[in-house]
C-alpha positions, 0 to 999 in steps of 0.5 A, a space after each residue: 480638832 475645832 469644836 462645831 460652835 453653837 450658831 444660836 448663840 452667834 451672829 454674823 453681821 456686816 462690820 461698822 465703824 463700831 467694830 473697828 477698835 475690836 477688829 484692830 485689837 484682833 488684828 494686832 494680836 494676830 498678825 506680825 504685820 497688822 493693818 492700820 486702823 485706817 487701812 481697816 476703816 477704808 475697807 468698810 467703804 469699798 463697794 467691792 469689799 465685804 467685811 464680816 464679823 462674828 459676835 457672840 451672845 453679848 455682842 463681843 467681836 469673836 472674829 472677822 473675815 474681809 474679802 473682796 469681790 471682783 468680777 467672778 473671783 474672790 480674794 480673802 485679805 483677812 480672817 481672824 479670831 481673838 486668841 482667847 476664842 480660837 479652836 472653836 469653829 468661828 473662822 470656819 463658819 465665816 469662810 464657810 458662808 463665804 464659799 456659799 455666797 460666792 457660789 451663789 453669786 457665780 464666783 468661779 473661784 476664792 484665793 488667798 495667801 497664807 505663811 508657809 509658817 501658819 500651819 493652823 490656818 493651812 490646815 484650815 483652808 485644805 479642810 475646806 477644799 483649798 489647794 495650794 497652787 503656787 508661791 508669792 517669793 518675799 511676800 511678806 515684808 516684815 521677815 521676807 517669808 514667801 506667801 502660798 497661794 491657795 484656791 478654791 474652785 467654787 464650781 460656778 460656771 466660768 464666764 468669757 466676759 461678755 464675749 
């Protein structure tokens, strides 16, 4: 069971170029096919991309979350916590804030892909209300592993594109 983070000692902020080194380190440790530094840097400049970092009391980068907001949908690209800080509720905190912002901004759903073998992430997503809604066959190029598609309906009203 993940511990509840001590919110008083944490800061959630917009990621900046100064955070890239620490983000890249966590990315390299966390994923079999990590994003390149340039791909991560590009996310900082995209107007539809929201990139947040979670820092501890001393400014140490503990976790990050990158997602896109496209019209009335949110698509999670990456969420990761440094291995030495896992199971403390940091990813849950970042994802929870994202869901609140999605609801506030009338986004009707949040989507993400996850490896079937990533049981810890799947449990986290399911505990937040995400439901498995599909499979993307052979999604991960390093292993050919499928991706499970998860979706969370936010309860925001559906939009009809202005019709």
